[in-house]
N, C-alpha and C positions, 0 to 999 in steps of 0.2 A: 504494499498500501503505500507507504512512502517511500519520497522521492528526492532526487537533491536538485535545489537552485541552483542558478548561476553563481550566488558568491560562496556557493558550499553548503547551506546550510541545507537541513532536512526539510522537507515541507508536507505535510502530510497532505495526502489528495485523496479526497472521499465519494465514494460513488453512490450514486442517488437513494439506491437501494440502503447503503450504510447509513446517508444522513436520514431517512425513512424510518430506521432501525432508531438509533439514538432518540429520535420527536417521540417516538411510540412508547416510551418511556415513561408510565405517570409520577408525579413527583411522589405520593405517597407510598408507593410500592418500591422508590428508592429507597427512601427515607425507614419506610419498614425493615428494608432487606442488611442496607449497611450501617443505619442508627437507630435502630430500635427505639430507645430511652427520646428521640428527640422529638418524636409527633404523641400526640394524647389524644381523644373521644372527645368530641366537647359538643354533639350532635346526633339528632336521629343518624344521620349520612354525610358527617363534618367532620374535621379534625383538624386540629391548629399545634403547633411548633409550644413546644413545652415550656419554653421559656421567654413565649409571644402568643398571647391570646389573640391578638390583633391580624397575628398570619393565618387566615385558614384554607382548609383544603378540601374540595368537596367535588363529587366527579368529572374525577380526572382532570380539575383545573383548580388554580390556587390565587389567590390575592391577598393585598399585604395592606388590611385597610388602612392604618397610621400612617403607610408610605405613599398611600395609592395606586399602587401599580399591582400588575401578576401576570399571569402568563398557561402556560396549557398542557406542561410537564417537567422533566428535570432540566432541560437542554435547558427552558427559558430560564429556569433556576439557578441553574451554575453562572449562565450567563449576565442576566440582569441584577442578582443579588450580590451573590459573591466575587462578581468580574470578572471571569476567566474568559477569555477568547475563544470566540466561535472554535477552532479546530482542537483548542485542549478540553474543550467541554465535550466535545464529540468523542475526543480519542479514549478520554476518560469514561463515561459511558460506555463505549466499545470495549473498552477495557476489563469493565466491572470496579475501577478503581471510582474510592467516593471521598472528598477532600471535607468534611460541612464543618461549619466553624459555629460552636453552640451560642456565643452571642454576638450575631451578626452585626448589631447596631454597633457596636462599640470598636468592632474590630474593621470594618469596612464599612464605609458612609456609600449606603445603598442609594442609589437618586433614579428617577424617571429616567426613559428616555431620554437622552439631546434633543431639543427642536431649537427648529430655526428662528432666529431674532425675533420679537415683539414688536410690534409697526404700532402708533398709537396712532388712531384718526388725527388729521390737520385741527387745531384749534379753534374757534371761532374768533373774530375780535371782541366779543363782550358775553358775559356769561346769563343774558338777561334771560332768555330762557329757562334755563338754568334755577335760576332765582323763583321765576313765577312758578315753575310746575312741583318744584320744591317746598314753597312756603304754600303753595295750595293744598299740598299733603301735611300742612299743620308744622315744617321745620322750621323753629327757628332761624331767621335772618345770619344772625352772627356764627352759628354752628355753620352753616354753609360757607360764611366769607373766613373761618378757619379752614376750613378742607380746599378752598381755590385756592387761598396763600400758599400753603404748605404743595400744592402742585398734584393731591391728590384726588380733584374733582375739578372738573373743565367742562365748556359746551365744543362739543365737534360741531366744524365749521360748515359741512354741507348738510347734515341731518338734519343737526339743532339736541341730539342727546345728549342727553348728563354721562360723562365718561369717565367712571370710578376707577383712578389706577391705584396697586399694589408697589411695593418698593424690596427689592434688596438694596439695604446701603442708599444711595443716592440712584441707582439704577431701577429703572420700568421694567419690572416682570411681570406683571399682569393688568387686563385693565378689564372691564364689564361696558357694558353700556345699557342704559334704558330712557326710551323713546320716552320724550316730553309732551309727545302728542298721541299716542298710540302704545299698543299692548308688546313693544317690543323688548325683550331683557335676553341678554344672550352675550359670552364672553367673546372678547375678541381672540382671533386666530393667534395661534402660540402662546397663548396666555399660561403661563406657571403657575397652578392653583397650590404650589406650595405658598407662594406670595399674596395675602390678601389684604382688600383694601381695609385702614387701620387710621382711627383717629385717636392722635396722641394724646396723652393725659395733660392739664394743663399745669402738673406738678411734673419735673420730667425726672427725679427718684421717686418711682412710684409702683408699689408689688403687686395690683390689682390689675385682674384681666377680665373685660365680659365677652362672651361669645356669638352674634349673631348667625344667620344667614344672611342676610342682603345687607346691603351697605344701608338702605331705606330704613331700617332697624337699627343701624349702629347711630345713624343721625337721630331719632326719634325717639331713642332713648338719651340721646346727650340734651336731646330738647325737652325730655319730662323734666330731668332733673333741675337745668336752666331756668325750667319756665316757674319751678317749686322752689326753687332755692336751695336746694338741699344741695351738702358739701360732697355727696359718694365722686371720686374722682380715679380714675386708671384706661387703661388702654383698653380700646373697645375695636374688636376684629372681627370682622365679617369673612364666612368661611366659604360662601360664594357656592353654596349650596349645604348640604350635608356634611360631607369629606371630613375628616377629621387633619388631611393632609397642613390647613394652613394654622392648625392649632398645634400639631406637632412642632411643626418649623419654628412657630411664634416661641413658644417654650425654650427649643433648644436656642435661640437667639437671646434670648432672654430671662437666662437664668437666676436674675432675682424677683419675677414672678412667686408670689405666693399663698395666692388666692385668687379662685376662679372662679365665674359667674354664668352658667350655663345657659343662656336666654333663647333656645330655638325655638320653631312655631308651636305652637300650641293646638299641631295635627296630628295626626299619626305619624307622618315619616318626620318631624319635631320629634317626637316622645319616643319613640324609635331609634333616632342619631343618636340620642341623650342619650339614653341607657348604655348603645354600644358604645359611646364619645367616653364614658367615665370608666365601662371596663376596661377597654384600652388604656385611660393616664394609670387606673390603679395596678396595672400589671406591669408598668415600669415606672421602674426602681430609680431612674433620675428624676419621678415626679412625686416621690412618696411624702414629697416635704410639703405640697402643696395643697390648701381645703378647696374643696369640691362641691359647690352650692347650685342649685338645680332653682333658678330665676324664671321662669315661662313667663310672658307676657301675662299681664292680670283681668286684660280688657281684650275680647276679640281673639283673632287669630296668632297677631304678630306685635310688635311693639308700635310699627307704624296705626294700626287701631290701634292700640289702648291711647294713644299720642290724640289721633282724631277723638276717639270716645270724651276725651278727657276736656280736649276743649270746646266738645260740644257739650259737655256738663256745666263746665265753664259759664258758657255763653246764657247758659239755661237761668243758672243762679244770678246772671248780670241781670237779664231780663225780669224773673222776675222780683229782683231789689228794685229794678227802676218800678214796676207798676205796681210795689209797695209803698214806694216814695211819693208816686202820684196821687195815692189813695190819701196817703197823707196830712199832702198840700190844700 
């Protein structure tokens, strides 16, 4: 099978049948054969890595939920998780060799497959449509201004969408758009979901983190506290859905966090995601010092519903007080 290249190095050349044979080896069978203590049953037809509950194996597939990627076989595992060269991984599988690393996350920085650069939509000359749309949803003008000033929010030139941006340092790595005059909600192509939209705390030295599904909920939560005059302060993170990828990455980069409020949507998907994320965090020794509190939206499905409900209640109270004053005159 091996042949010699022009530089004298031995280069493995595989036939289609050999590659197909390597791909046919499912990860569960492979681990049970060569590292039986590395997996355990976690459901009727589901297994997980013994040391990593968020790494699930089921129906000849696997997915690492805390990292947001997966595969179909042992070959995918060796290349995506352990970082092996494709040819070495195939050779290892065909030879029956196995190099399982018990603590993957400490020994190898597992990353999703590389993506092309993120191209943000051109910015409009002003953010009038963004202000009008978000204020129409009850969000405080000062909160919108904070985001625009730190570069995490702007108005696109062509479609006048709200563009919410997530950063890795000073580099934009994630962006999603929300239509100001329609129902469009989508991630920008090549967005890296490890870097969610964040509203930083007012005080730089802060150990609190509140987690939401969408940027609108981040802004709504901040608006509620701004309106109430309460002094809660902390980082506010949007997951861009219900994946924990942005949360895990944020905690890896902000080791000062000691308290997390999980404030996902008050629906089936949000509740299930909350339960899953709690299990993921509790199974990771790096986060054992963090206090986790579930703080769902008290009114409606999400925190923007809550904000609008509060504003409506306050408006009604104001109207009632006005009527009472008219009666007393």
